[in-house]
C-alpha positions as CSV (number, residue, x, y, z in Angstrom):
1,M,107.8,106.6,116.6
2,T,108.2,108.6,113.3
3,E,105.6,107.9,110.7
4,K,107.0,106.4,107.5
5,T,107.1,109.0,104.5
6,V,106.3,106.1,102.1
7,T,104.1,103.2,103.0
8,V,103.8,99.8,101.3
9,E,100.7,97.8,101.8
10,V,100.6,94.4,100.2
11,R,97.0,93.3,99.4
12,G,97.3,89.7,97.9
13,S,99.2,90.2,94.7
14,I,99.0,94.0,94.7
15,A,101.4,96.4,96.5
16,V,100.0,99.9,97.1
17,V,102.8,102.4,97.5
18,T,101.7,105.7,99.1
19,L,103.7,108.8,99.4
20,N,102.9,109.8,103.0
21,R,103.7,113.4,103.8
22,A,100.2,114.7,103.2
23,E,100.9,117.6,105.5
24,S,103.6,118.8,103.1
25,A,101.7,117.9,99.9
26,N,104.0,114.9,99.7
27,T,107.0,116.9,98.8
28,L,110.2,114.9,98.5
29,N,112.7,115.4,101.3
30,M,115.8,113.2,102.0
31,Q,113.9,110.7,104.1
32,M,111.1,110.2,101.5
33,G,113.7,109.7,98.8
34,R,115.3,106.9,100.8
35,D,112.0,105.5,101.8
36,L,110.7,105.5,98.2
37,A,113.9,103.6,97.0
38,A,113.4,101.1,99.8
39,A,109.8,100.6,98.8
40,A,110.6,100.1,95.1
41,I,113.3,97.4,96.1
42,E,110.8,95.8,98.5
43,C,108.2,95.5,95.7
44,E,110.7,94.2,93.2
45,A,112.1,91.6,95.6
46,N,108.7,90.2,96.8
47,P,107.6,87.4,94.4
48,A,104.1,87.7,95.7
49,V,103.8,91.3,94.3
50,R,102.6,91.1,90.7
51,A,101.5,94.7,90.3
52,V,102.0,98.0,92.0
53,V,99.7,100.9,92.6
54,L,101.5,104.2,93.2
55,T,99.7,107.1,94.8
56,G,99.8,109.9,97.4
57,A,98.2,110.5,100.8
58,G,95.7,113.3,101.1
59,K,94.8,115.5,98.2
60,N,98.1,115.4,96.2
61,V,100.3,112.8,94.6
62,C,103.5,114.8,95.0
63,F,104.3,118.5,94.8
64,G,107.9,117.9,93.8
65,G,110.9,118.6,96.0
66,D,110.8,120.0,99.5
67,L,112.4,123.5,98.7
68,R,112.6,124.4,102.4
69,G,114.7,121.3,103.0
70,M,117.0,122.1,100.1
71,I,117.4,125.8,101.2
72,T,118.3,124.7,104.8
73,G,121.1,122.7,103.3
74,G,123.0,126.0,103.1
75,A,126.3,125.7,101.4
76,A,125.8,122.0,101.1
77,I,122.7,122.3,98.8
78,E,124.5,120.8,95.8
79,A,125.6,117.8,97.7
80,Y,122.1,117.5,99.3
81,L,120.4,117.5,95.9
82,R,122.8,115.0,94.5
83,E,122.0,112.6,97.3
84,L,118.3,113.2,97.2
85,T,118.0,112.6,93.5
86,S,120.2,109.5,93.7
87,H,117.6,107.9,96.0
88,L,114.7,109.2,93.8
89,H,116.3,107.9,90.6
90,M,117.1,104.5,92.2
91,A,113.5,104.2,93.0
92,I,112.4,105.1,89.4
93,S,114.9,102.6,87.9
94,H,113.6,99.8,90.0
95,F,109.9,100.6,89.3
96,V,110.7,100.8,85.5
97,R,112.6,97.6,85.4
98,M,110.7,95.4,87.7
99,D,108.4,92.7,86.4
100,A,105.3,94.0,88.2
101,P,103.5,96.7,86.1
102,V,103.2,100.1,88.0
103,V,99.8,101.8,87.8
104,A,99.8,105.5,89.0
105,A,96.7,106.7,90.8
106,V,96.9,110.4,90.4
107,N,94.7,111.6,93.1
108,G,95.4,115.3,93.0
109,T,98.2,117.6,91.9
110,A,101.5,116.2,90.5
111,A,104.2,118.8,90.2
112,G,107.9,118.6,89.4
113,A,109.2,115.1,90.2
114,G,105.6,114.1,90.7
115,V,105.0,114.4,87.0
116,G,108.1,112.3,86.6
117,L,106.5,109.5,88.7
118,V,103.4,109.6,86.7
119,A,105.3,109.6,83.3
120,M,107.5,106.7,84.4
121,S,104.6,104.5,85.4
122,D,103.4,101.9,83.0
123,L,99.8,103.0,83.2
124,A,98.3,106.1,84.9
125,I,94.7,106.9,86.0
126,A,93.9,110.4,87.0
127,A,91.2,111.9,89.1
128,E,89.0,114.5,87.3
129,G,90.4,117.2,89.6
130,A,94.1,116.3,89.1
131,K,96.5,118.8,87.8
132,F,100.0,118.5,86.4
133,S,102.8,121.1,86.5
134,L,106.4,120.9,86.0
135,A,107.3,124.1,88.1
136,Y,111.0,123.7,87.9
137,T,111.9,126.8,85.8
138,G,109.5,128.8,88.0
139,V,112.1,128.5,90.8
140,A,115.1,128.6,88.5
141,L,115.8,124.8,88.7
142,T,116.0,122.1,86.1
143,P,114.1,118.9,85.7
144,D,114.8,115.7,87.7
145,G,113.0,112.5,88.6
146,S,113.2,111.2,84.9
147,T,110.9,114.1,83.7
148,S,113.2,115.3,81.0
149,F,113.7,111.6,79.9
150,F,110.1,110.3,79.8
151,L,108.1,113.5,79.1
152,P,109.4,114.2,75.5
153,R,108.8,110.4,74.8
154,V,105.3,110.5,76.3
155,V,103.9,113.8,75.0
156,G,106.4,114.9,72.4
157,S,109.4,117.2,72.5
158,K,107.5,120.5,71.7
159,R,104.8,119.9,74.3
160,A,107.4,118.8,76.8
161,A,109.4,122.0,76.2
162,E,106.2,124.0,76.7
163,L,105.4,122.3,80.0
164,I,109.0,122.8,81.3
165,L,109.7,126.3,80.0
166,T,106.3,127.9,80.6
167,N,105.1,125.9,83.6
168,R,101.8,125.5,82.0
169,V,99.3,123.6,84.3
170,L,97.5,120.7,82.6
171,S,94.1,119.6,83.7
172,A,93.3,115.9,83.9
173,A,91.4,116.1,80.6
174,E,94.4,117.8,78.9
175,A,96.7,115.2,80.3
176,L,94.5,112.5,78.8
177,D,94.5,114.3,75.4
178,W,98.3,114.7,75.6
179,G,98.9,111.0,76.5
180,L,100.2,111.6,80.0
181,V,97.5,109.5,81.6
182,N,95.4,106.6,80.3
183,S,92.0,107.5,81.7
184,V,90.3,110.0,83.9
185,V,87.8,109.0,86.5
186,P,85.7,110.7,89.4
187,D,88.0,111.9,92.2
188,A,86.6,109.5,94.8
189,E,87.1,106.4,92.4
190,V,90.8,107.0,91.4
191,V,92.5,104.7,93.8
192,A,89.9,102.0,93.5
193,R,90.0,102.1,89.7
194,A,93.8,101.9,89.6
195,T,93.6,99.0,92.0
196,E,91.1,97.2,89.8
197,M,93.5,97.7,86.8
198,A,96.4,96.4,88.9
199,E,94.4,93.4,89.9
200,R,93.7,92.6,86.3
201,L,97.4,92.9,85.4
202,A,98.4,90.8,88.4
203,A,96.4,87.9,86.9
204,G,98.5,88.1,83.8
205,P,101.9,86.7,82.7
206,T,104.2,88.7,85.1
207,R,107.4,87.6,83.6
208,A,106.2,88.5,80.1
209,F,105.1,91.9,81.4
210,G,108.6,92.4,82.9
211,E,110.4,91.5,79.7
212,T,108.1,93.8,77.8
213,K,108.6,96.7,80.2
214,R,112.4,96.3,79.8
215,L,112.1,96.2,76.0
216,L,110.1,99.4,76.0
217,A,112.6,101.1,78.5
218,Q,115.5,100.0,76.2
219,S,113.8,101.4,73.1
220,M,113.7,104.8,74.8
221,G,117.4,105.0,75.5
222,A,119.7,105.1,78.5
223,L,117.4,106.0,81.4
224,E,119.9,105.7,84.2
225,A,122.6,107.7,82.4
226,H,120.1,110.4,81.7
227,M,119.0,110.5,85.3
228,A,122.6,110.8,86.4
229,L,122.9,113.9,84.2
230,E,119.6,115.3,85.7
231,S,121.1,114.9,89.1
232,Q,124.3,116.8,88.1
233,V,122.5,119.6,86.4
234,I,119.8,120.4,89.1
235,A,122.4,120.1,91.8
236,R,124.7,122.6,90.0
237,Q,121.7,125.0,89.2
238,A,120.5,125.0,92.7
239,E,123.9,126.0,94.0
240,S,124.0,129.0,91.6
241,A,122.9,132.5,92.4
242,E,120.0,132.1,90.0
243,G,118.8,129.0,91.7
244,R,119.1,130.4,95.2
245,E,117.1,133.5,94.1
246,G,114.4,131.4,92.5
247,M,113.9,129.0,95.4
248,G,114.3,131.9,98.0
249,A,111.6,134.0,96.2
250,F,109.3,131.0,96.1
251,L,109.6,130.5,99.9
252,E,109.3,134.2,100.6
253,K,106.3,134.5,98.4
254,R,107.8,137.3,96.2
255,K,108.6,137.6,92.5
256,P,112.2,136.5,91.7
257,K,114.8,138.9,90.3
258,F,117.0,137.4,87.7
259,S,119.9,139.2,86.2
């Protein structure tokens, strides 16, 4: 039996959603995209779930997209990315708009779309050893996973541009200073502390939380339309010669040659 790439464990009024490809640093492949969307829908549809903890198995939250899976898509890489991001963006839309608050437990590195999952969460608690990196332009790709929507609104446009264009790696302390996370705790305590926060939220007025979440989302602009644009742009860029060179160089562990 194939192990699920995303697990949902309901503990009373809390749902713990875990990205479960630890052997691949929880990189997103097609199956994980589908499973994450299904997990978000499951949490939203379950009236017993009043708060969600989102985390990753092993030592990382999510290392972004599975580049090897994208490359093996061959000539269909553009279609592959459009489908993968459609699942990822569906998951994010449900997490953002559900009544239950979402608390990210950042137990290690969040890269690429992993940063988007942290940024879209209502609250985020990071382990002291956590690191944050966009990484997209390092492989000649563009942001997806709502990163180009939420990041400028969370850390400011200049800092967002710095993270995306230079691929600067933020420490947990820097992420706290920049407003990307709400608190930093010892590594061994991050999931427990996030669960404690979720339990406090679960005891609160869930409907009021949901209405507030949707008001906050509305104040930021058209999330779904923006994510649709992210899907179009990253798929087109991945299909380009520049995108193929960037991803190929990363997988071959060499410096890319852009012309």
